[in-house]
C-alpha positions in Angstrom: 65.9 108.4 105.5 67.8 105.3 106.5 71.5 105.7 106.0 73.1 103.4 103.4 75.8 101.0 104.5 78.5 102.2 102.1 81.0 99.7 103.5 79.4 97.0 101.2 80.8 98.9 98.2 84.2 99.6 99.6 86.7 97.4 97.7 90.0 96.1 98.9 93.0 97.6 96.9 95.4 94.9 98.1 96.2 93.2 94.8 99.2 91.3 96.2 99.1 87.4 96.3 98.3 86.1 99.7 101.3 83.8 99.8 104.1 84.8 102.2 106.7 82.2 101.3 108.7 84.8 99.3 109.2 86.9 102.4 110.3 84.0 104.5 112.7 82.8 101.8 114.2 86.3 101.4 115.0 86.5 105.1 116.6 83.0 105.0 118.7 83.9 101.9 119.8 87.2 103.5 121.1 85.4 106.6 122.8 82.7 104.5 124.4 85.3 102.3 125.7 87.2 105.3 127.5 84.2 106.7 129.1 83.3 103.4 130.0 87.0 102.8 132.1 87.1 106.0 133.9 83.9 105.2 134.8 85.1 101.6 136.0 88.5 102.6 138.2 87.2 105.4 139.6 84.5 103.1 140.1 86.9 100.3 142.3 89.2 102.4 144.0 86.2 103.9 144.8 84.5 100.6 145.2 87.7 98.6 142.7 86.6 95.9 141.0 89.4 94.0 138.4 87.0 92.6 137.5 85.8 96.1 137.5 89.2 97.6 135.4 90.7 94.9 132.9 87.8 95.3 132.8 88.5 99.1 132.2 92.2 98.7 129.8 91.5 95.9 127.9 89.2 98.2 127.8 91.9 100.9 125.9 94.2 98.5 123.6 91.4 97.7 122.9 90.7 101.4 121.8 94.3 101.7 119.7 94.0 98.5 118.0 90.8 99.6 117.4 92.3 103.1 115.7 95.2 101.3 113.6 92.6 99.4 112.5 91.0 102.6 111.8 94.4 104.2 109.7 95.4 101.2 107.5 92.3 101.6 107.1 93.1 105.3 106.1 96.7 104.7 103.8 95.9 101.8 102.0 93.3 104.0 101.9 95.5 107.1 100.4 98.5 105.3 98.2 96.5 102.9 95.0 98.0 104.3 96.3 101.5 104.9 93.9 103.9 103.1 96.7 106.3 102.4 97.9 103.9 99.6 95.3 104.6 96.9 96.0 101.4 95.0 97.6 99.2 97.6 101.2 98.6 98.6 102.4 96.4 95.8 104.7 99.1 94.4 106.7 99.0 97.6 108.0 95.7 96.3 108.7 97.2 92.9 110.5 100.1 94.5 112.7 97.6 96.3 113.5 95.9 93.0 114.5 99.2 91.5 116.8 100.0 94.4 118.3 96.5 94.1 119.1 97.2 90.4 120.9 100.4 91.4 122.9 98.5 94.0 123.9 96.1 91.3 125.3 99.0 89.3 127.3 100.1 92.3 128.7 96.5 92.6 129.6 96.6 88.9 131.6 99.8 89.3 133.5 98.5 92.4 134.2 95.1 90.8 135.4 96.6 87.5 137.6 99.2 89.2 139.3 96.7 91.5 139.7 94.1 88.8 141.3 96.6 86.4 143.6 97.8 89.2 144.7 94.2 89.8 145.4 93.7 86.1 147.7 96.7 86.3 149.2 95.7 89.7 149.2 91.9 89.9 149.2 90.3 93.4 150.4 87.0 94.6 147.5 84.6 95.3 147.1 81.5 97.5 145.2 79.7 94.8 144.6 76.3 96.5 143.2 77.7 99.7 141.1 80.4 98.0 139.7 77.8 95.6 138.0 75.9 98.5 136.3 79.0 99.8 135.1 79.9 96.3 133.5 76.5 95.9 131.7 76.9 99.2 130.4 80.3 98.0 129.1 78.8 94.8 127.2 76.1 96.8 125.6 78.8 99.0 124.5 80.8 95.9 122.9 77.7 94.3 121.0 77.0 97.5 119.9 80.6 97.6 118.8 80.5 94.0 116.7 77.4 94.7 115.0 79.2 97.6 114.2 82.3 95.5 113.0 80.4 92.4 109.7 81.4 90.9 107.1 79.0 92.1 104.3 80.5 89.8 101.9 81.0 92.7 98.5 82.4 91.9 96.9 85.6 93.0 93.7 85.4 95.0 90.5 86.8 93.6 88.8 89.8 94.9 85.0 89.8 94.7 82.9 92.8 95.9 79.3 93.7 95.6 78.7 97.0 93.7 75.8 99.2 92.8 74.9 101.0 89.6 77.8 103.5 89.6 80.8 104.2 87.4 83.4 102.1 89.3 83.9 98.4 88.9 86.0 96.1 91.1 84.3 92.8 90.3 86.5 91.4 87.6 88.1 88.0 88.3 91.8 88.3 88.8 94.3 86.5 86.6 97.2 84.4 87.9 100.0 86.2 89.5 102.7 87.4 87.1 106.4 88.0 87.7 107.3 89.1 91.2 109.7 91.9 90.4 110.9 92.1 94.0 111.7 88.4 94.2 113.1 88.5 90.7 115.5 91.3 91.8 116.7 89.2 94.7 117.1 86.2 92.3 119.2 88.3 89.9 121.5 89.3 92.8 121.9 85.6 93.7 122.7 84.7 90.1 125.2 87.5 89.9 126.8 86.0 93.1 126.9 82.6 91.4 128.4 84.1 88.3 131.2 85.7 90.3 131.8 82.5 92.2 132.1 80.5 89.0 134.4 83.2 87.6 136.5 83.0 90.8 136.8 79.2 90.6 137.8 79.3 86.9 140.4 82.1 87.6 141.8 80.3 90.6 142.1 77.0 88.8 143.8 78.8 85.8 146.3 80.4 88.1 146.9 77.3 90.2 147.4 74.9 87.4 148.9 77.1 84.6 150.3 80.1 86.4 147.8 82.5 84.7 147.7 85.1 87.4 146.1 87.6 85.0 143.0 85.4 84.7 141.8 86.3 88.3 141.2 90.0 87.6 140.1 89.4 84.0 137.3 87.3 85.3 136.3 90.2 87.5 136.0 92.5 84.5 133.9 89.9 82.5 131.6 89.3 85.5 131.1 93.1 85.9 130.0 93.4 82.2 127.5 90.5 82.5 126.0 91.9 85.8 125.7 95.3 84.2 123.4 93.8 81.5 121.3 92.2 84.2 121.0 95.4 86.2 120.0 97.3 83.0 117.1 94.9 82.3 115.9 95.0 85.9 116.1 98.8 86.0 114.0 99.2 82.8 111.4 96.7 84.0 110.9 98.2 87.4 111.1 101.8 86.2 108.3 101.1 83.7 106.0 100.1 86.5 107.0 102.9 88.9 106.5 105.5 86.1 103.1 104.0 85.0 104.5 103.7 81.4 101.9 101.2 80.3 100.2 102.9 77.4 102.2 100.8 74.9 100.9 97.6 76.5 98.8 95.2 74.3 96.1 95.6 76.9 95.4 99.1 75.7 94.4 97.9 72.3 92.2 95.2 73.8 90.4 97.9 75.8 90.0 100.1 72.7 88.7 97.1 70.6 86.2 96.1 73.3 84.7 99.6 73.6 84.6 100.0 69.8 82.0 97.2 69.7 79.5 99.7 71.1 77.7 101.6 68.3 77.8 105.4 68.1 80.6 105.6 70.7 83.9 107.4 70.5 86.7 107.0 73.0 87.8 110.4 74.1 90.4 109.5 76.8 92.0 106.4 78.2 94.4 105.8 81.1 95.8 102.4 82.0 98.3 101.6 84.8 99.5 98.6 86.8 98.3 98.0 90.3 99.6 94.5 90.7 101.8 92.0 89.0 99.3 91.5 86.1 96.4 93.6 87.5 95.6 97.0 85.9 93.4 99.9 86.7 91.6 101.7 83.9 89.8 105.1 83.4 87.9 105.7 80.2 86.1 108.8 79.0 83.5 108.2 76.2 81.4 110.4 73.9 78.1 109.0 72.5 74.7 110.1 71.0 73.1 107.1 72.6 71.7 106.3 76.0 74.1 103.5 77.0 75.0 103.6 80.7 78.4 103.3 82.3 77.4 99.8 83.3 76.9 98.9 79.7 80.4 99.9 78.8 81.8 98.2 81.8 80.2 95.0 80.6 82.1 95.3 77.4 85.3 95.3 79.4 84.3 92.5 81.8 86.0 89.8 79.7 89.4 91.4 80.2 90.5 89.6 83.3 93.5 91.9 83.9 91.3 94.9 84.6 90.5 94.9 88.4 89.5 98.6 88.8 87.5 100.3 86.1 86.1 103.8 86.0 83.9 104.9 83.1 82.8 108.5 82.3 80.0 108.8 79.7 79.6 112.2 77.9 76.4 112.5 75.9 76.6 114.7 72.8 73.1 116.1 73.4 74.1 117.3 76.9 77.3 118.9 75.5 75.5 120.7 72.7 72.8 121.9 75.0 75.4 123.3 77.4 77.2 125.1 74.5 73.9 126.7 73.3 73.1 127.8 76.8 
């Protein structure tokens, strides 16, 4: 018997978009943030500004986080075809986003503690000199935010030949959704911009009106806002990492599509994310009829988000026969 060339039916599990601009931009922003970080920390100590110093150390954590973002892109691309990753390497990027959210919480704790200490123990500040450095920091953050903006790039489609079996990889792919890795870096840059604005407002208030207390107070306010951003990012990335997708509207769409087939009951359903808006799905069905797995897959073919479908068909006659036996 001639051996079958099974490679024709081996699909790619790399569901990441082909574009690499996000990786290049992340490295650029990390370098730019590093330079600005050094300037702000040195100036913060020199001018005795808590707002400026907090912004500098805050920027240091963001440089680490954005570097992690860039590294995640690099690793996801390098190991994209590694068979050890059952559904590709996209979750490396999500894991980096989760780690970035944790770093944001560390920043919040440091910023809040130091700001509260400065409220208790006020320090003399060189407002005019510190103000110039804070403005430069804000400009750097705005440039970084522009580099990391969401460009709504689209995912490439995977098309594979397949035989009459119970796995389907031939659904067209939808446009790329939110890049959680890039979004995490963008949140870090926004947090930097927020602390820069807070520093500018605090330094202006102290310089023009003698409100020394405004400098540490802005640090406390900035910490609270950043904590809210970190919480949202943690919840969003953790949901993906833990495959908590069974409350997704897509689940009901799958159920509705399969319910159109007569004399069929859905016994089990598993749905999880393998890309930004791409999902894998396993369904187990019970029927008295003779419908094949391909027939049920055809019912799901219109759901573009499904890129990997496995169907198990259990026939009542077979089950009853086995029980009698």
